[in-house]
C-alpha positions in Angstrom: -49.7 27.8 1.2 -46.7 28.2 -1.1 -44.5 29.2 1.7 -45.8 26.2 3.7 -44.7 23.9 1.2 -41.4 25.4 0.6 -40.9 25.1 4.4 -41.9 21.5 4.3 -39.5 20.9 1.6 -36.6 22.5 3.2 -37.3 20.4 6.3 -37.6 17.1 4.3 -34.4 18.2 2.5 -32.5 18.9 5.8 -33.7 15.6 7.1 -32.5 13.8 4.0 -28.9 15.3 4.4 -28.9 14.3 8.1 -30.2 10.7 7.5 -27.3 10.6 4.4 -24.6 11.8 7.1 -26.0 9.3 9.7 -25.9 6.4 6.9 -22.2 7.4 6.0 -21.0 8.0 9.4 -18.5 5.5 10.7 -16.5 6.1 14.0 -13.1 4.5 14.4 -13.0 1.2 15.9 -11.3 0.4 19.4 -7.6 0.1 18.9 -7.6 -3.0 21.5 -10.2 -4.9 19.6 -8.2 -4.4 16.4 -4.9 -5.7 18.2 -6.7 -8.6 19.4 -8.1 -9.4 15.7 -5.1 -8.8 13.7 -1.5 -10.3 15.4 1.4 -8.4 14.9 4.4 -7.3 16.8 4.8 -3.7 17.9 8.3 -1.8 17.9 9.0 1.8 18.0 11.2 3.0 15.1 12.5 6.7 14.6 9.6 7.6 17.0 6.7 5.2 15.4 5.2 2.7 16.9 5.3 0.0 13.7 3.0 -3.0 13.7 5.1 -5.7 12.0 5.5 -9.5 11.5 9.0 -11.2 11.5 8.6 -14.6 10.4 11.5 -17.3 9.2 15.2 -18.3 10.0 16.5 -15.1 11.5 20.1 -16.0 9.9 18.4 -16.5 6.5 18.5 -13.9 3.7 16.3 -11.2 4.6 13.1 -9.9 2.6 11.1 -6.7 3.2 7.7 -6.4 1.9 6.0 -2.9 1.7 2.1 -2.9 1.1 0.3 -0.5 -1.2 -2.1 2.5 -0.4 -4.7 1.8 1.9 -3.4 -1.8 2.6 -1.7 -3.4 5.5 0.9 -6.0 6.1 -2.0 -8.8 6.1 -2.1 -8.5 2.2 1.2 -10.6 2.0 -0.1 -13.3 4.1 -0.2 -16.2 1.6 3.2 -15.2 0.2 4.7 -14.6 3.8 3.8 -18.2 4.8 5.4 -19.9 1.7 8.6 -17.5 1.8 9.1 -17.9 5.6 10.2 -21.2 4.8 13.4 -20.1 3.2 13.8 -16.5 4.0 13.6 -14.1 7.2 10.0 -12.5 6.0 9.6 -8.8 7.3 6.6 -6.9 6.8 4.8 -4.1 8.3 2.2 -1.7 8.3 3.3 1.6 6.8 3.2 4.7 8.9 -0.4 6.2 8.5 -2.1 2.7 7.6 -3.2 -0.2 9.1 -2.2 -0.5 13.2 0.8 1.7 13.0 -1.8 4.6 12.4 -0.3 8.0 12.1 3.2 9.3 12.1 3.3 11.6 15.4 5.6 13.8 13.0 3.0 14.3 10.4 5.4 13.6 7.6 4.5 11.4 4.9 6.9 12.0 2.4 8.9 9.2 0.7 12.3 10.4 2.4 10.5 9.9 5.8 9.6 6.2 4.6 13.1 5.4 3.7 14.6 6.6 6.7 12.2 4.5 8.8 13.0 1.3 6.9 16.6 2.3 7.2 16.1 2.4 10.9 14.2 -0.7 11.2 17.0 -2.5 9.3 19.5 -1.1 11.7 17.6 -2.5 14.7 17.6 -5.5 13.1 21.1 -5.8 12.4 20.4 -6.1 9.1 22.9 -4.6 6.4 21.1 -5.2 3.5 18.0 -7.3 2.6 15.6 -7.7 -0.8 12.7 -5.3 -1.1 9.3 -6.4 -2.5 6.6 -3.9 -2.9 3.3 -3.1 -4.4 1.9 0.2 -6.0 2.9 2.9 -3.4 5.1 0.1 -1.8 6.6 -0.6 -4.8 7.6 3.3 -5.3 8.8 3.5 -1.6 10.8 0.4 -2.3 12.3 1.6 -5.5 13.1 5.2 -3.7 14.7 3.3 -1.0 17.0 1.3 -3.7 18.0 4.6 -5.2 18.8 6.3 -1.9 20.5 3.1 -0.1 22.0 1.0 -3.1 24.2 -0.7 -0.8 21.3 -1.9 1.1 19.2 -3.6 -1.5 20.4 -7.0 -2.8 17.2 -7.4 -5.0 14.3 -5.8 -5.9 10.4 -6.9 -6.8 8.1 -4.5 -8.0 4.7 -5.1 -8.2 2.5 -2.6 -10.3 4.8 0.2 -8.9 3.6 3.7 -8.6 6.1 6.5 -9.3 5.2 8.4 -12.6 3.0 11.1 -13.4 -0.7 10.3 -14.1 -3.9 11.9 -14.3 -4.5 14.1 -10.9 -0.6 13.5 -10.1 1.5 16.0 -11.8 5.1 16.3 -11.1 6.0 18.9 -8.7 2.8 19.6 -7.3 0.1 18.4 -4.9 -2.7 16.8 -6.1 -6.0 18.8 -5.7 -8.0 16.8 -3.2 -11.8 16.5 -4.1 -14.0 18.0 -1.8 -15.8 14.9 -1.2 -12.4 13.3 0.2 -12.6 15.9 3.0 -15.2 13.6 4.6 -13.1 10.4 4.7 -12.1 11.1 8.5 -15.6 10.1 9.2 -16.9 7.7 6.6 -16.6 4.1 6.1 -19.6 1.9 4.4 -18.9 -1.4 3.4 -20.5 -0.6 0.0 -17.7 2.2 -0.3 -14.9 0.1 0.5 -16.0 -2.7 -1.9 -16.2 -0.2 -4.5 -13.0 1.1 -4.2 -11.4 -2.4 -3.8 -13.1 -3.9 -6.7 -10.8 -2.4 -9.5 -7.7 -3.8 -7.7 -8.9 -7.5 -8.9 -9.4 -8.8 -12.6 -12.2 -10.3 -11.5 -13.9 -8.4 -8.8 -16.7 -10.8 -8.4 -14.4 -13.1 -6.8 -13.5 -10.4 -4.3 -13.9 -12.2 -0.8 -16.0 -10.5 1.9 -13.4 -11.1 4.5 -10.8 -9.2 2.5 -13.3 -6.3 1.9 -13.6 -6.3 6.0 -10.1 -6.5 6.5 -9.5 -3.4 4.4 -12.3 -1.6 6.1 -11.1 -2.6 9.6 -7.6 -1.0 9.0 -9.4 2.0 7.2 -11.2 2.4 10.6 -8.3 1.9 13.1 -7.8 5.0 15.0 -6.1 8.1 13.0 -5.8 6.2 9.7 -8.5 8.0 7.7 -7.1 11.4 8.5 -3.5 9.9 7.9 -4.4 8.9 4.6 -5.9 12.4 3.8 -2.7 14.0 5.1 -0.5 11.9 3.0 -2.6 12.6 -0.1 -2.1 16.4 0.2 1.8 15.9 0.8 2.2 13.7 -2.2 4.4 15.7 -4.7 6.0 13.2 -7.3 9.1 14.5 -9.2 10.2 12.8 -12.4 11.7 9.4 -11.4 14.4 8.9 -14.4 17.7 9.8 -12.7 16.9 7.5 -9.5 15.8 4.6 -11.3 18.7 4.7 -13.6 20.7 5.1 -10.5 19.4 1.5 -9.1 22.0 -1.2 -9.3 19.8 -3.9 -7.6 18.6 -6.6 -10.2 15.1 -5.9 -10.3 11.9 -8.0 -11.2 8.8 -6.1 -12.6 5.7 -8.4 -11.8 2.2 -6.8 -13.5 -1.1 -8.3 -13.8 -2.2 -8.1 -17.2 -5.7 -6.9 -16.0 -4.4 -4.1 -13.5 -7.1 -1.3 -14.1 -5.2 0.6 -11.4 -1.8 1.1 -12.8 -2.0 -0.5 -16.4 0.6 -2.9 -17.9 1.7 -0.6 -20.2 3.3 1.5 -17.6 5.9 -1.3 -17.3 7.6 0.4 -20.5 8.7 3.3 -18.5 10.6 1.3 -16.1 12.3 -1.1 -18.3 13.5 1.9 -20.3 15.0 3.4 -17.3 16.0 0.8 -14.7 19.1 -0.7 -15.9 18.7 -4.4 -14.5 15.1 -5.0 -14.8 12.9 -8.0 -16.1 9.0 -7.9 -16.6 6.9 -11.0 -15.8 3.3 -10.5 -17.2 0.8 -12.1 -15.1 -2.3 -13.2 -17.5 -6.0 -12.9 -16.0 -4.6 -11.0 -12.7 -4.8 -7.7 -11.6 -3.3 -5.2 -9.2 -2.9 -7.4 -5.9 -1.9 -10.7 -7.5 -0.4 -12.0 -4.3 -3.9 -11.8 -3.0 -6.2 -12.7 -6.0 -3.8 -15.7 -6.9 -0.7 -16.4 -4.6 -0.2 -19.8 -6.0 0.2 -18.4 -9.5 1.9 -15.2 -8.8 4.7 -16.4 -6.5 7.0 -18.9 -8.7 8.7 -16.1 -10.6 9.3 -14.2 -7.2 11.1 -17.3 -5.8 13.2 -17.9 -8.8 14.1 -14.5 -9.2 15.2 -14.4 -5.4 16.9 -17.7 -5.5 19.1 -15.8 -8.5 17.5 -17.8 -11.5 15.5 -16.5 -14.2 12.1 -15.4 -13.4 
Protein backbone atom coordinates (compact mmCIF):
# COMPACT_ATOMS: atom_id res chain seq x y z
CA UNK A 1 0.00 0.00 0.00
CA UNK A 2 2.78 2.42 0.92
CA UNK A 3 4.59 1.64 -2.31
CA UNK A 4 1.43 2.29 -4.30
CA UNK A 5 0.94 5.66 -2.56
CA UNK A 6 4.57 6.57 -3.24
CA UNK A 7 4.13 5.64 -6.90
CA UNK A 8 0.99 7.80 -7.11
CA UNK A 9 2.78 10.67 -5.37
CA UNK A 10 5.69 10.35 -7.78
CA UNK A 11 3.36 10.30 -10.76
CA UNK A 12 1.49 13.36 -9.49
CA UNK A 13 4.78 15.19 -8.96
CA UNK A 14 5.88 14.45 -12.53
CA UNK A 15 2.50 15.55 -13.84
CA UNK A 16 2.80 18.79 -11.87
CA UNK A 17 6.27 19.42 -13.32
CA UNK A 18 5.01 18.68 -16.83
CA UNK A 19 2.02 21.01 -16.35
CA UNK A 20 4.33 23.78 -15.09
CA UNK A 21 6.64 23.29 -18.08
CA UNK A 22 3.69 23.47 -20.47
CA UNK A 23 2.43 26.66 -18.77
CA UNK A 24 5.83 28.32 -18.95
CA UNK A 25 6.77 27.18 -22.46
CA UNK A 26 6.33 29.82 -25.15
CA UNK A 27 7.67 29.34 -28.69
CA UNK A 28 9.18 32.10 -30.82
CA UNK A 29 6.73 34.25 -32.74
CA UNK A 30 6.91 34.19 -36.57
CA UNK A 31 9.25 36.89 -37.86
CA UNK A 32 6.89 37.90 -40.66
CA UNK A 33 4.08 38.64 -38.19
CA UNK A 34 6.37 40.70 -35.95
CA UNK A 35 7.80 42.69 -38.86
CA UNK A 36 4.27 43.49 -40.00
CA UNK A 37 3.28 44.64 -36.51
CA UNK A 38 6.39 46.72 -35.78
CA UNK A 39 7.55 48.99 -38.64
CA UNK A 40 11.19 49.35 -39.47
CA UNK A 41 13.80 49.53 -42.16
CA UNK A 42 16.42 46.82 -42.56
CA UNK A 43 20.06 47.30 -43.43
CA UNK A 44 22.97 44.88 -43.31
CA UNK A 45 25.78 46.38 -41.24
CA UNK A 46 29.00 44.43 -40.72
CA UNK A 47 27.16 41.17 -41.37
CA UNK A 48 24.16 41.94 -39.12
CA UNK A 49 20.69 42.64 -40.51
CA UNK A 50 19.75 45.63 -38.37
CA UNK A 51 16.21 46.85 -37.87
CA UNK A 52 16.26 50.64 -37.67
CA UNK A 53 14.24 53.83 -38.11
CA UNK A 54 15.71 56.91 -39.79
CA UNK A 55 13.48 59.98 -39.42
CA UNK A 56 13.78 63.75 -39.60
CA UNK A 57 15.60 65.97 -42.14
CA UNK A 58 18.54 64.11 -43.69
CA UNK A 59 20.72 67.22 -43.62
CA UNK A 60 20.04 68.00 -39.96
CA UNK A 61 22.41 67.17 -37.08
CA UNK A 62 22.23 63.43 -36.40
CA UNK A 63 21.17 61.70 -33.19
CA UNK A 64 21.71 57.98 -32.60
CA UNK A 65 19.48 56.42 -29.93
CA UNK A 66 20.57 53.23 -28.14
CA UNK A 67 18.04 51.31 -26.05
CA UNK A 68 18.54 49.28 -22.90
CA UNK A 69 18.69 45.55 -22.11
CA UNK A 70 15.77 43.55 -23.53
CA UNK A 71 14.27 46.58 -25.25
CA UNK A 72 14.01 47.80 -28.84
CA UNK A 73 13.99 50.99 -30.89
CA UNK A 74 10.26 51.36 -30.15
CA UNK A 75 11.08 52.48 -26.61
CA UNK A 76 12.06 55.89 -28.05
CA UNK A 77 8.85 56.53 -30.04
CA UNK A 78 7.59 59.67 -28.21
CA UNK A 79 11.03 61.27 -28.06
CA UNK A 80 11.89 60.31 -31.64
CA UNK A 81 8.68 61.88 -32.94
CA UNK A 82 9.42 65.17 -31.17
CA UNK A 83 13.15 65.29 -31.94
CA UNK A 84 12.63 64.48 -35.64
CA UNK A 85 11.32 68.00 -36.18
CA UNK A 86 14.86 69.39 -35.77
CA UNK A 87 17.23 66.42 -36.00
CA UNK A 88 17.94 63.36 -38.06
CA UNK A 89 17.01 60.63 -35.58
CA UNK A 90 18.45 57.16 -36.09
CA UNK A 91 17.41 54.39 -33.72
CA UNK A 92 18.04 50.68 -34.01
CA UNK A 93 17.38 47.34 -32.40
CA UNK A 94 20.80 46.49 -31.02
CA UNK A 95 22.22 43.10 -32.08
CA UNK A 96 20.75 40.35 -29.93
CA UNK A 97 17.50 42.25 -29.33
CA UNK A 98 14.22 43.00 -31.06
CA UNK A 99 13.84 42.34 -34.76
CA UNK A 100 17.55 42.64 -35.40
CA UNK A 101 17.89 39.35 -33.55
CA UNK A 102 21.04 37.35 -33.09
CA UNK A 103 24.43 38.50 -34.36
CA UNK A 104 25.68 35.75 -36.72
CA UNK A 105 29.15 36.10 -35.17
CA UNK A 106 27.80 35.35 -31.69
CA UNK A 107 29.89 38.25 -30.38
CA UNK A 108 28.01 40.56 -27.99
CA UNK A 109 30.96 42.49 -26.62
CA UNK A 110 30.94 46.27 -26.27
CA UNK A 111 33.74 46.47 -28.84
CA UNK A 112 31.57 44.64 -31.37
CA UNK A 113 28.64 46.99 -30.73
CA UNK A 114 30.89 50.04 -31.16
CA UNK A 115 32.23 48.69 -34.46
CA UNK A 116 28.69 48.14 -35.78
CA UNK A 117 27.66 51.70 -34.83
CA UNK A 118 30.76 53.07 -36.57
CA UNK A 119 30.03 51.11 -39.76
CA UNK A 120 26.40 52.25 -39.67
CA UNK A 121 27.55 55.87 -39.45
CA UNK A 122 29.89 55.26 -42.40
CA UNK A 123 27.04 53.81 -44.45
CA UNK A 124 24.95 56.91 -43.71
CA UNK A 125 27.95 59.17 -44.46
CA UNK A 126 27.84 60.61 -40.95
CA UNK A 127 31.25 61.81 -39.77
CA UNK A 128 29.81 62.47 -36.30
CA UNK A 129 26.57 62.39 -34.31
CA UNK A 130 25.17 62.93 -30.84
CA UNK A 131 24.54 59.69 -28.96
CA UNK A 132 21.66 59.06 -26.55
CA UNK A 133 21.71 55.82 -24.58
CA UNK A 134 19.77 54.25 -21.74
CA UNK A 135 21.11 51.63 -19.31
CA UNK A 136 23.01 49.10 -21.46
CA UNK A 137 22.64 51.56 -24.35
CA UNK A 138 24.15 54.23 -22.11
CA UNK A 139 27.18 52.03 -21.51
CA UNK A 140 27.54 51.42 -25.24
CA UNK A 141 27.20 55.17 -25.90
CA UNK A 142 30.00 56.21 -23.54
CA UNK A 143 32.14 53.28 -24.68
CA UNK A 144 31.72 54.51 -28.26
CA UNK A 145 32.59 58.07 -27.22
CA UNK A 146 35.79 56.80 -25.60
CA UNK A 147 36.75 54.69 -28.64
CA UNK A 148 35.76 57.25 -31.31
CA UNK A 149 36.08 60.70 -29.67
CA UNK A 150 36.01 62.57 -32.99
CA UNK A 151 32.68 61.03 -33.98
CA UNK A 152 30.60 62.11 -30.95
CA UNK A 153 29.41 65.70 -30.68
CA UNK A 154 27.29 65.32 -27.53
CA UNK A 155 26.43 62.49 -25.18
CA UNK A 156 23.16 61.90 -23.30
CA UNK A 157 23.37 59.08 -20.76
CA UNK A 158 20.10 58.00 -19.14
CA UNK A 159 20.78 55.84 -16.06
CA UNK A 160 23.84 54.35 -17.78
CA UNK A 161 25.34 50.99 -16.93
CA UNK A 162 29.06 50.33 -16.63
CA UNK A 163 30.23 50.09 -13.02
CA UNK A 164 30.51 46.92 -10.98
CA UNK A 165 27.35 45.92 -9.11
CA UNK A 166 26.13 42.84 -7.23
CA UNK A 167 26.59 39.88 -9.56
CA UNK A 168 28.77 41.86 -11.99
CA UNK A 169 32.35 42.17 -10.76
CA UNK A 170 35.21 43.58 -12.79
CA UNK A 171 37.20 41.12 -14.88
CA UNK A 172 34.91 38.10 -14.70
CA UNK A 173 31.76 36.88 -16.38
CA UNK A 174 28.68 36.78 -14.15
CA UNK A 175 27.39 33.54 -12.74
CA UNK A 176 24.28 32.80 -14.76
CA UNK A 177 21.53 31.49 -12.46
CA UNK A 178 20.35 28.00 -13.29
CA UNK A 179 16.79 29.25 -13.74
CA UNK A 180 17.99 31.59 -16.51
CA UNK A 181 19.09 28.58 -18.56
CA UNK A 182 15.38 28.02 -19.28
CA UNK A 183 15.06 31.48 -20.83
CA UNK A 184 15.05 30.33 -24.50
CA UNK A 185 11.82 28.43 -23.86
CA UNK A 186 9.79 30.60 -21.48
CA UNK A 187 7.98 33.93 -21.70
CA UNK A 188 4.68 34.20 -19.81
CA UNK A 189 3.22 37.71 -19.64
CA UNK A 190 3.21 37.69 -15.86
CA UNK A 191 6.97 37.09 -15.82
CA UNK A 192 7.61 39.86 -18.35
CA UNK A 193 5.53 42.33 -16.33
CA UNK A 194 7.28 41.36 -13.09
CA UNK A 195 10.69 42.01 -14.67
CA UNK A 196 9.63 45.26 -16.34
CA UNK A 197 7.79 46.80 -13.38
CA UNK A 198 10.94 47.91 -11.46
CA UNK A 199 11.88 50.11 -14.44
CA UNK A 200 8.88 52.34 -13.65
CA UNK A 201 8.63 54.58 -10.64
CA UNK A 202 4.90 53.81 -10.60
CA UNK A 203 4.61 50.21 -11.83
CA UNK A 204 0.83 50.26 -11.41
CA UNK A 205 0.76 52.68 -14.36
CA UNK A 206 2.74 50.34 -16.63
CA UNK A 207 0.49 49.94 -19.71
CA UNK A 208 -0.44 46.48 -20.96
CA UNK A 209 0.55 47.56 -24.47
CA UNK A 210 4.11 48.25 -23.31
CA UNK A 211 4.34 44.84 -21.63
CA UNK A 212 3.04 43.20 -24.80
CA UNK A 213 5.62 44.99 -26.95
CA UNK A 214 8.51 43.95 -24.72
CA UNK A 215 7.17 40.39 -24.76
CA UNK A 216 6.86 40.38 -28.56
CA UNK A 217 10.46 41.53 -28.90
CA UNK A 218 11.60 38.87 -26.45
CA UNK A 219 9.79 36.23 -28.50
CA UNK A 220 11.38 37.31 -31.78
CA UNK A 221 13.30 34.40 -33.34
CA UNK A 222 16.61 33.73 -31.60
CA UNK A 223 16.42 36.67 -29.18
CA UNK A 224 16.08 34.73 -25.93
CA UNK A 225 19.12 32.59 -26.77
CA UNK A 226 21.05 35.72 -27.79
CA UNK A 227 20.21 37.41 -24.46
CA UNK A 228 21.53 34.39 -22.60
CA UNK A 229 24.71 34.46 -24.70
CA UNK A 230 25.15 38.19 -24.08
CA UNK A 231 24.78 37.70 -20.34
CA UNK A 232 27.48 35.03 -20.34
CA UNK A 233 29.82 37.34 -22.28
CA UNK A 234 29.38 40.42 -20.10
CA UNK A 235 32.77 41.10 -18.54
CA UNK A 236 33.08 44.58 -17.05
CA UNK A 237 36.38 46.38 -16.59
CA UNK A 238 37.01 49.44 -14.43
CA UNK A 239 35.67 52.30 -16.61
CA UNK A 240 37.65 55.11 -14.97
CA UNK A 241 40.30 55.69 -17.65
CA UNK A 242 37.82 55.50 -20.53
CA UNK A 243 35.35 57.86 -18.88
CA UNK A 244 38.10 60.35 -18.08
CA UNK A 245 39.14 60.35 -21.76
CA UNK A 246 35.70 61.42 -23.05
CA UNK A 247 35.75 64.98 -24.38
CA UNK A 248 32.14 65.32 -25.55
CA UNK A 249 29.78 67.46 -23.45
CA UNK A 250 27.67 65.00 -21.49
CA UNK A 251 24.19 65.14 -19.96
CA UNK A 252 23.40 62.60 -17.24
CA UNK A 253 19.64 62.16 -17.00
CA UNK A 254 18.46 60.13 -14.01
CA UNK A 255 15.09 59.26 -12.52
CA UNK A 256 15.15 59.84 -8.77
CA UNK A 257 13.08 56.68 -8.29
CA UNK A 258 15.19 54.44 -10.51
CA UNK A 259 15.10 51.03 -8.80
CA UNK A 260 17.34 49.34 -11.37
CA UNK A 261 20.39 51.63 -11.47
CA UNK A 262 19.91 54.04 -8.56
CA UNK A 263 20.65 57.73 -8.89
CA UNK A 264 23.45 57.54 -6.31
CA UNK A 265 25.51 55.94 -9.13
CA UNK A 266 25.52 59.33 -10.85
CA UNK A 267 28.26 60.43 -8.44
CA UNK A 268 30.71 57.99 -10.04
CA UNK A 269 30.09 59.47 -13.49
CA UNK A 270 30.27 63.06 -12.29
CA UNK A 271 33.58 62.29 -10.61
CA UNK A 272 35.12 60.85 -13.79
CA UNK A 273 33.45 62.56 -16.76
CA UNK A 274 35.20 65.89 -17.29
CA UNK A 275 32.28 67.64 -19.04
CA UNK A 276 29.18 66.14 -17.40
CA UNK A 277 26.04 67.73 -15.99
CA UNK A 278 23.40 65.85 -13.99
CA UNK A 279 19.66 66.49 -14.33
CA UNK A 280 17.50 64.70 -11.78
CA UNK A 281 13.97 63.66 -12.72
CA UNK A 282 11.69 63.64 -9.65
CA UNK A 283 9.06 60.93 -9.54
CA UNK A 284 10.48 58.97 -12.49
CA UNK A 285 12.30 55.67 -12.86
CA UNK A 286 14.67 53.86 -15.21
CA UNK A 287 12.92 54.63 -18.51
CA UNK A 288 11.67 58.24 -18.22
CA UNK A 289 11.28 58.56 -22.00
CA UNK A 290 8.55 55.89 -21.79
CA UNK A 291 7.09 56.72 -18.39
CA UNK A 292 6.81 60.50 -18.89
CA UNK A 293 8.20 61.60 -22.28
CA UNK A 294 6.86 65.16 -22.09
CA UNK A 295 8.44 65.72 -18.66
CA UNK A 296 11.80 64.11 -19.45
CA UNK A 297 12.55 65.48 -22.93
CA UNK A 298 12.94 69.29 -22.35
CA UNK A 299 16.36 69.11 -20.61
CA UNK A 300 17.59 66.94 -23.47
CA UNK A 301 16.36 69.42 -26.07
CA UNK A 302 18.05 72.31 -24.26
CA UNK A 303 21.29 70.35 -23.97
CA UNK A 304 21.32 69.32 -27.64
CA UNK A 305 20.76 72.90 -28.72
CA UNK A 306 23.77 74.04 -26.70
CA UNK A 307 21.90 75.54 -23.77
CA UNK A 308 21.89 74.69 -20.08
CA UNK A 309 19.83 71.56 -19.43
